[in-house]
C-alpha angles and dihedrals in degrees: 000000000000097000131070110211131179145165111192114166118196133190112208123193124183138155140216113262108279088001089276110176096241099134103094126200092233094066104023096103090048090050091053090049091048091052088048089056091052091050091047092050088055092051100260133106129235105223100178137357130189134169146166128201096290109028148025136223119200129185111195144161105246114240113236092222099054131061120230090251093049091048093050092046091053093046094049096042096046096042092045091056090046093051093047088054091058094082148315093277089063099051092106094049117135137165120233112264095243136051141187123240125183132181116240128206113230087237090061094049097096092052092048091048090054090048093051091046090052097054096115092052094041093053095054086085107015127064123221090250092053091047093047094049090051091050092049091049092046091052094045095244120153118213142176114236090211092067110024097078103053 
């Protein structure tokens, strides 16, 4: 077979350091577009992005030429610099050190897209920590509370 073909969909979730509410409504769409540019430069495709003041959800097609860790490092590093450049009140912005990444079946993509689109409504009643614990349980991931909230 002369071609190498793939379709790996990933759901990334990561927070601002200390869940500080740095992600402002007035630049959120631009942030998502900026992250999309980073993903595209690495050979992937951002399919959906959603965020609230303290965390981000990304659905993307994994690039074949970048590992998950490399992709996340580039997204966090590039977007962190971009956010800090948005004004003096954002100079101390930082992402949390960790992140969650989960594989997604193409058949589950529409439901995940609706979920990502509904972040603002969802987080009127559910905290990031509650949401993240539910996601970890749903995906069968074990975690240590002492280290997951850096």
